[in-house]
N, C-alpha and C positions, 0 to 999 in steps of 0.2 A: 552518543548519551546527551539531551538539550535539557535545557530548561522552560519548563511549563512557566508561564503567564499566572500563576495562579499561587496564591500565598496565602497559607490556611491560618489561623488562629482557632483552633478545633481541637475535638477529643476524639487506626486501621493501617522451551530449551535454546538460551540465544551467547550462553556463557558454554566452551569446551576447552579442554585442556590445554590444543596448541593453542588456544589465544591467552588464555591464562599466561601461561610458562611464555609469551612473547611480553606481555607487560613487566612478567618479572625480569626479563632479561633487560628491557630497556630502565627499567629502576635500577637496576644491579649498579650501571655505569656511570648513574648520580650519585646514590645512596649507598655503596659497597656496604657499607658498616651497619645501614641505620635498620629500620624497621623493615622494610622493603625486602631486606636479604632474607627474614622470614619466609617470602612465600615459595622460596625454593624447598622448604619444609611442606608446607601445605600442598604443593605439586607433588611431593612425596607420599605422603598419606593417603591423597588421592587416589594413587595411583597403585597402592598398594590395596587399597577397598574396593577398586575397581577390577583387579586381578584375582585377589585373594579372599573378599568376603565368600563367606559361604553360601550369600544368594545373590543373584543378580541386581544390582542397583543401578537405575537411573541417573546418568552422569547429572542431569538438572537438578534433580529431586538432593544430590551430594551437595554441588555448589550452593542451591537456593538455602537448604540447612547452613552451610557456612554461613553465609551472607546474613541471614538471621541472627545467626549464635555472635557474629561480631556488632551486629546492631544490639543485640540483646545486653552489651556493656555500655549501650549510650541510655541517655533520660528514656522514661517510657512512650513517648509520644515521635520520638526517633524509628521509623519501623521500615524494613524491608517487604514490597508488597509483588508477589508471582502476579503475572497478567490475569487471570480472574479477579482478583482482589484489585487491582488495579483499576481493571473495571469498574467493578461496583462501588470504588470512589469515585471513580470520575459520573459515575449515575447519580450518585448522593449529590455532589455540587451542583449537576445540570438540572436536578428536580426530576429529573424523569427515568422510568427504566419499567421493563417488564415485570408487570408484577399481579395484583390480586385486588389491590385499594383495599388491606389491611392494617391498622397498626395493632403490636401487639408487644406484649412484657410478659417478660419472668418472675411469677408468681411463687417464689420458693421451690422448684425445678418445674412449674408447670407453666408450660405457652399458652396465656389465658389474649384473647382478644378483648382489646380496648373500644375498639370501634370499627366497624368496616365503611369506608368512604360513600359515602351518597352517590348511588346509580354504578359504583362500580364494581368489577365482576364478581366479588366476592358476596357485596349485597343483595346482587338481583339472584345469584344461587342460593341466599336464603341464609346467611351465617351471620348472627347475630352477636352484640356487645356480650362477654361474660361468658361465649362458647370457650370450650379448653379444645387445643388442638394437641391431639393424643399420638398422631404420627402422619410424616406427609409419602405419599407414595410409599407407602408400607415402610418407611423409617422411621421405629418409635423415639419419641420425641420424650425424654427423662432426664433427669438432674438438672443443671445451667444449661441449658439448650437452646436459647431465645437467640444467639447469632448463628446457630446451626439450622432454626426456623427460619431466619431470614433468607439465608442461602440458600436453600430448599424451594420457598416458596417463590423468589426470581426465576427467571428463562427468558427464553426468548415468547414476543407475544406473539399469540396463536399456537402454543403449545398448550399440551393438559397435564395439569396436575391435579392428586386427587387429596383429600383432608380427610381426614378418621377425626371427626368430630365426637366430645363429650357434650351433654345440656343434660342443663337438671330436670327438664322436662320429659326427658330419656330414658327409658331404663335401659338400653345399650347404647353406645357410641356410633353412630353412622358415620357412611362413608357418603363428601360430598365431591362430586366430578368440578371442575374448573376452568374456563380455558383463561388462559396471560391474555392482558390487553396492556398496552403503552399506557399506565399509571404516572400522572403528575403529581409529586407532592406539592401538598396546600403548606406553604412554611407559613403564610399570615391569614388570620381571620380577626374578625372584630363585629363587633354590635353593642346597643347600646346598652346600657344600663338603666339610666333615668335620664328625661330630658335634659340635654346639655353637655353628659357626659359620659365618652366611647372608652370601651374598652377593648385594646388591640393586642391581641396574642401573637408574639412572633416565634416560632419554631424551631428556626433553624436561619443559619446565614449562606443561603444557598445562590446561588445566580440570579438575579434580577429582583431580590427580596426589597433593595433601599428603593425601587419604581412600585414593587408593592405595598410598601407601607407606605409613601406617599399616595398613589391609586383611597386604600383604606379609608386613610385619614380624609381625602374628600368626599368619599361617601358619607363617612359619615357626618361631617360638616354638616350636608343638607338633609341627610336621615336621621339624625341625633339632636339638632341644634334648639335650644328654647325657643318660644315666641320672643322672650324679650333680645336675644340674640338670634335672627334668625341669617343661617352663613355661617356662624361663630360656635365655636366649641367653648363652654366652659372650662372645660377639663378633659385632661386623657391621663388612660391609664395605661404607659407600655409594658405588657408582661412579659418576661425575661425567664421566667421559671423553668427549669428543665430544659434550658435551650444550651445545647453541648456547643454553641459557637458555630466555626465553619469559615467562608472568605470572609481574609480582614479589609480587601475592599469594598465590600460589600456592610461593613462592620461601619466604615468611615462615611458611608453614603448616611446609612441611620441615624447614626449623630450628627452630619453634616444638617439633616433636614429640621432640627430643633435648635441649633446654634446658629445665630450668627457672625461669630469672628472668633479667634485663639485656636490653640490649637486640640487636635484629638488626641493624638497617640501620636507616639515616637517609638523608633524602636531602634536597640542597640546589638551592635553584633561581638566579635570577639574584640576583646581589649577595649571597651568603653568605646568602643567605635560609633559614633550616629551612623544610621544606613539613610532612615527617612524620620520624615515628620510631614505629619498629616495636620494638613489645617480645614477650617471652617469657613464658608461663601454665603453671601448676603442670600444667594438665588435661592430661589425655591424654600426657603426658610418661614417652618410653619410659624401662627399669628403667637405672639407671646403666652397661651393661655398655663393655666397650673398644671402641672404635671408632676404623676408619681409612677415610680420605676419600680415592678415588685421584682424578686430575685431571694433567689433558694441555695442550697447548699449544689443543685445543679447546674447555676446558670453559671458557665465556663467561657474563658476563651474570648472569642469577639465578642461575646455578651457583656462579659467587664468591660471590655473594652469602652462599648455604649454606655452602662452604668455610669463609670468613673468617670468617662468625658462626662456626664449632665450633673456626677456628683459635685468634679471638681470647679465646674464653671457654675454652679449654683440653678441651673435651669429647672432638674428636678429633683424631689425628694426620693430616696433610692430606700423605702420598705421590705420587711419581710428576715430573712434570716441571712447570715454572712456565706459568700460565695465561694464557690470551688478552690479556685486560686492557681490557675493554669494563666503564668504571665510569659508565656512565650510563643513566639513565632517559628511554624515551619515552612519549607519549602518544597513543592512536588517536582519529580524530577522523573521525567520519563525516559525509561533505558532502552535499548534498540530493539528490545526480543520482546517490549509491550510491558513488562514489569514495571514498579515504579518505586520511586527511593521517596520518602517523606521524611525530612535532615532539619531538626532544628536549628535555627541560623542567627535567631535574636532572641533578645528579652522586649518585650515593650512596656512603656511606661504612662499614664496618665499626664493629664496637663500641668498638674501640679507634682512632678516626677517622681510619682508613688511607684513601684514596683509591689506590684499582687503576687507573683508569687509564691506560694506558698499561703500567702498568709489571707488574700483574697479580697474581698470589698467588704466592706461593712456598713451596715445598712445605718441610715439615718434614724428611724424610728426602727424597732424588732420588733417583728410579729410571727411568735410561734403559730404554725397551722396545728393549736390547737391542745399545743403542751408547752407547762411553763417552764421559763428560761433554764438553764443549766439540768433537762431532764436528761435521765441518764440513758433512759431506751433511745432519746432523739438523738443525743450526743456518740451512742453508741452506732447507731442507723447511718449518720452522716460521712461517706467516703468524699475524701477531699485531695486535693493533687497532695500536699504534703504525706497525705498516704499511702502513695507510691512506691512503691522500691523504685531507687535510683534516681527521684526526682529533683531537678534543678535547685538547687541553696537559692535562697533570698539573699543579693549582694548589697540591697540599696542601704543607704544612711537613713532614707526614710522612710517615718514609721506612719505605719497605716493608718488611718484616722480611728481614733479609739473610740468607745460608747459611753465614756463616762458620762452617765448625767443625761443619757437619753433617753426614753420614755419606751419603758416593755409594752404591751398588752399583750394581757397573757389570755390563752384559752377565745380567740377568735379569729374569725377567717383573714386572710389576709388580701382577697379581693373586696370584701364588706369594709376594713378598714381602710383600704386605697381611697375607695369613694367618700369614707368619711373624711379623710385626711384632706383630698379635694374640695370637698365642700367646707370647709374652716375659712378655706382663701377666703372667699369671699364673707364669712363672717367677720372675720378680723377685718377687715380692709376696709370693711363698710363702718365698725367698729371705732375705727380708729378717723373715719372722717375723712379715707385719699378715696373714695369709689362714692361719687353722687350719680353713678349711674349705672347700670350692665357692664359688665368686663369687657372688655373691645380689645382686640391686637392695637 
């Protein structure tokens, strides 16, 4: 077993009886009356099943199932991944996989195409946003099957997959054959909202995303800057809504782009032992333009690290709704048979020592997406870390930043509110006489 140089802050037959028995024998010598002694019972049960169960069962199926059950006693983010699942995790973090270039979601048990990737194999085959995927290669997608759809859609580049698609303009569903290609996930999107104001959407913290954000900001500084400040942005909206997290190192790189100095995040393991403390450095830091970070209940883990760091340093206004509340860090270990173990090894803390486990990040300005604060349906629909079974408890003495006195903007689009908030920086600064010329870094 080897520990891969990968740390997660995100929201995923090599074992044989003889080898397991050997491990157990070695354990007995050190701990004859301890927990490892129970391995003898496990090997006995495994032997009985292998010899006497009414149907033949593969050993790896039994072993993997047993490991999965063991992991099921831990927190929901610690999981064992058989080789095929572990390979998918590696593809997700690398940002490339064999697929169709489709963004899909599960809407009440129906798999719907959110958008086909421009120029991707699905788009070229005529798949459109709003299409419903009824089946993949003859396997019907019914009920809560979005995860199953992802597994079926992905495969080796060059292989064919047939989608049965239902479209409003069609009388009956049609089969669409598509050849899989090597697809690169686009984690960063950016565009100009108004002259001087850029919107940068960060979808996940995969490999190289810190560099992608830096490139997007450089591009927008040239394309979006106003006449008064050529090459300089008047404000940036960093959109972390529905970002489930990903690689911890990339989260640190993104936060470091906007901070000159100080802590970004610290991690503590068992017995509150500090494992690591990440700091910001002046190199490549962005100009000190006004900044808003957009968050919602889908903002989790690595996204919360970035939002919490920028909030604690007063670098950005955090706007939206309370975040998911995943304050734990997972290490990924690759096992000798190609399977993987994702194990929670630490809790992380914001620069001011806040643990957001269960609590999440409270925005400085709450803006609900068209629903009044406290709306029963909105509260019912939002699922956060504290709602997960076996989630880790928040053991920090630090209270999460409260919302007392925070203005609430009701029934207003979050992005519009973020832009309005950015524009007030200049208005208030000029009103106080603090700015005699256009804002510059």
